[in-house]
C-alpha positions as CSV (number, residue, x, y, z in Angstrom):
1,M,76.9,29.3,111.3
2,V,73.6,30.8,112.7
3,N,73.3,30.7,116.5
4,K,69.7,29.6,116.9
5,K,69.6,30.2,120.7
6,A,70.8,33.7,120.3
7,C,68.2,34.4,117.6
8,F,65.4,33.1,119.8
9,K,66.5,35.2,122.8
10,D,66.7,38.3,120.6
11,A,63.1,37.6,119.3
12,L,61.8,37.2,122.8
13,A,63.4,40.5,123.9
14,K,61.9,42.4,121.0
15,E,58.3,41.1,121.3
16,D,56.8,39.8,124.5
17,F,53.4,38.6,123.3
18,T,52.4,37.4,126.8
19,Q,51.4,41.0,127.5
20,E,49.3,41.5,124.4
21,D,47.2,38.4,123.7
22,T,44.1,40.3,122.7
23,W,46.0,42.2,120.0
24,R,47.5,39.0,118.8
25,I,44.0,38.0,117.6
26,F,43.9,40.9,115.1
27,R,47.3,39.8,113.8
28,I,46.0,36.3,113.3
29,M,42.9,37.6,111.5
30,S,45.0,39.8,109.2
31,E,47.1,36.8,108.2
32,F,44.0,34.8,107.3
33,V,42.5,37.7,105.4
34,D,45.7,38.4,103.4
35,G,46.2,34.7,102.6
36,F,42.6,34.2,101.5
37,E,42.6,37.3,99.4
38,V,45.8,36.4,97.5
39,L,45.5,32.7,97.2
40,S,41.8,32.6,96.2
41,K,42.9,34.2,92.9
42,V,45.6,31.6,92.1
43,G,43.4,28.8,90.7
44,K,44.4,25.2,90.9
45,A,47.6,24.6,92.8
46,V,49.8,21.9,94.3
47,S,51.6,22.2,97.6
48,I,55.1,20.8,97.6
49,F,57.1,20.1,100.8
50,G,60.7,19.1,101.3
51,S,63.9,19.7,103.3
52,A,65.3,23.2,103.5
53,R,68.7,21.7,104.1
54,T,69.2,20.1,100.7
55,K,72.1,21.6,98.7
56,P,71.7,22.6,95.0
57,D,74.3,19.9,94.0
58,A,72.3,17.1,95.7
59,K,70.4,14.6,93.6
60,F,67.1,15.3,95.4
61,Y,67.4,19.0,94.4
62,K,67.4,18.2,90.7
63,L,64.6,15.7,91.1
64,A,62.5,18.2,93.1
65,E,63.0,20.7,90.3
66,E,61.8,18.2,87.7
67,V,58.7,17.2,89.8
68,A,57.6,20.9,90.0
69,Y,58.4,21.5,86.4
70,H,56.0,18.7,85.2
71,I,53.4,19.9,87.7
72,A,53.5,23.4,86.4
73,R,53.5,22.2,82.8
74,A,50.3,20.3,83.6
75,G,48.7,23.7,84.5
76,F,49.0,23.8,88.3
77,A,50.6,26.6,90.3
78,V,53.2,25.4,92.7
79,I,53.1,26.4,96.4
80,T,56.1,25.9,98.7
81,G,57.3,27.3,102.1
82,S,59.5,29.7,100.1
83,G,62.7,28.6,101.8
84,P,66.0,27.1,100.5
85,G,66.7,23.5,99.7
86,L,63.9,21.5,98.0
87,M,61.5,24.4,98.4
88,E,63.8,26.5,96.3
89,A,64.2,23.6,93.8
90,A,60.4,23.3,93.4
91,N,59.9,27.1,92.9
92,K,62.7,26.9,90.4
93,G,61.1,24.1,88.5
94,A,57.8,26.0,88.4
95,Q,59.4,29.1,87.1
96,R,61.3,27.2,84.5
97,A,58.0,25.8,83.2
98,K,56.6,29.4,83.2
99,G,54.1,28.4,85.9
100,H,53.0,30.4,88.9
101,S,55.6,30.0,91.7
102,I,54.2,30.8,95.2
103,G,56.0,30.9,98.5
104,L,54.4,31.0,102.0
105,N,57.2,32.3,104.1
106,I,57.4,31.9,107.9
107,H,58.9,34.5,110.1
108,L,61.4,32.7,112.4
109,P,63.7,34.0,115.1
110,C,66.5,33.5,112.6
111,E,64.7,34.9,109.7
112,Q,64.1,32.8,106.6
113,K,64.2,34.8,103.4
114,P,62.1,33.7,100.3
115,N,64.1,32.1,97.6
116,K,64.7,34.0,94.3
117,Y,62.4,31.7,92.3
118,V,59.2,32.8,94.1
119,S,57.0,35.1,92.0
120,T,54.3,35.6,94.7
121,V,55.2,35.6,98.4
122,L,53.1,35.7,101.5
123,G,54.6,36.2,105.0
124,F,53.3,34.5,108.1
125,R,54.1,34.7,111.9
126,Y,51.9,31.7,112.7
127,F,52.6,28.2,111.5
128,F,48.9,27.2,111.9
129,V,47.7,30.0,109.7
130,R,50.3,29.1,107.1
131,K,49.3,25.4,107.3
132,V,45.7,26.3,106.6
133,M,46.8,28.1,103.4
134,F,48.8,25.0,102.2
135,V,45.7,22.8,102.5
136,K,42.9,25.1,101.5
137,Y,44.2,26.1,98.1
138,A,45.9,22.8,97.2
139,K,44.6,20.2,94.7
140,A,47.4,17.8,95.9
141,F,50.3,17.5,98.3
142,V,53.7,16.3,97.1
143,I,56.0,15.2,99.9
144,L,59.7,15.2,98.9
145,P,62.4,14.0,101.2
146,G,62.5,16.1,104.3
147,G,62.6,16.4,108.1
148,F,60.2,17.2,110.9
149,G,58.4,20.0,109.1
150,T,57.8,17.8,106.0
151,L,56.6,14.9,108.1
152,D,54.3,17.2,110.0
153,E,52.6,18.3,106.7
154,F,52.3,14.8,105.4
155,F,50.8,13.3,108.6
156,E,48.4,16.3,109.0
157,A,47.2,15.9,105.4
158,I,46.4,12.2,105.8
159,T,44.9,12.8,109.2
160,L,42.5,15.4,107.8
161,I,41.5,13.1,105.0
162,Q,41.2,10.0,107.3
163,T,38.9,11.9,109.6
164,E,36.9,13.4,106.7
165,R,37.6,17.0,107.7
166,I,38.6,17.6,104.1
167,F,37.8,15.9,100.8
168,K,40.2,13.3,99.6
169,F,42.9,14.6,97.3
170,P,46.2,13.1,96.0
171,V,49.0,12.9,98.6
172,I,52.1,11.7,96.9
173,L,55.4,10.6,98.5
174,F,58.3,11.0,96.2
175,N,61.3,8.7,96.2
176,S,60.8,5.2,97.6
177,E,64.5,4.9,98.6
178,Y,63.8,7.7,101.2
179,W,60.3,6.8,102.3
180,R,60.2,3.0,102.2
181,P,61.6,2.5,105.7
182,L,58.8,4.8,107.1
183,L,56.1,2.9,105.2
184,D,57.5,-0.5,106.4
185,W,57.3,0.8,110.0
186,L,53.7,2.0,109.4
187,K,52.8,-1.5,108.1
188,K,54.8,-3.7,110.4
189,T,54.3,-1.8,113.6
190,V,51.5,0.7,113.5
191,Q,49.0,-1.3,111.4
192,R,50.0,-4.6,113.1
193,H,49.0,-3.1,116.5
194,G,45.6,-2.0,115.0
195,N,46.2,1.7,115.2
196,I,45.7,2.2,111.4
197,S,44.0,0.2,108.8
198,Q,44.9,-0.8,105.2
199,E,42.4,1.9,104.1
200,D,44.5,4.5,105.9
201,L,47.6,3.3,104.0
202,D,45.8,3.8,100.8
203,L,45.4,7.5,101.5
204,F,48.7,8.2,99.8
205,V,50.9,6.8,97.0
206,L,54.6,6.4,96.5
207,V,56.3,7.3,93.2
208,D,59.8,7.6,91.8
209,D,59.4,9.2,88.4
210,P,58.9,13.0,88.4
211,K,56.6,12.7,85.4
212,D,54.3,10.3,87.3
213,V,53.6,12.9,90.0
214,A,51.8,15.2,87.5
215,K,50.1,12.2,85.8
216,I,48.6,11.0,89.1
217,I,47.2,14.5,89.9
218,K,45.8,14.9,86.4
219,K,44.2,11.4,86.4
220,F,42.6,12.1,89.8
221,Y,40.9,15.2,88.5
222,A,40.0,13.8,85.0
């Protein structure tokens, strides 16, 4: 089992960025330039998010693979975080459909390696740069069952659409069994207190059939 505290201490010992803030700006710029240069040539793509902890024998793994397969068959490249679990499943599905399978890898203290189904990989030190790439080059977001990172991407996407910082595009939650309790809380608690409106709840859709994900995206752009 990986000792996360030890990895984090090792990373701090190797690189003390507090003494080189100005040079960090150039690193950030280089990540933006590399990302823009590579992803601008990809064409239409869909960003897919999901748990890195899901095992290949889990039901969500196979469902994620099918979701990505149908998206790639519809002519979209698939972008994931390049890690294991449902990210791997999505890249695998895209590859099986002979689509473009892209991974945006993040450098962590305990290094995450890109999965073997990624055909184009980009590496990032900074989460915020990586998140820009997920949004800028995506025609849709597909949110598979996941944890904090997946929730972060989901809520950031609908916040950007809600505040009109980006144009509206399909944001699709997959698997009602997993997401329904969260949606019930949003309606019964957050909306009831007036913190969001019904319009805000219409910024995303919930589906259960892998084929429906691709259909919704295609219909939106028809």
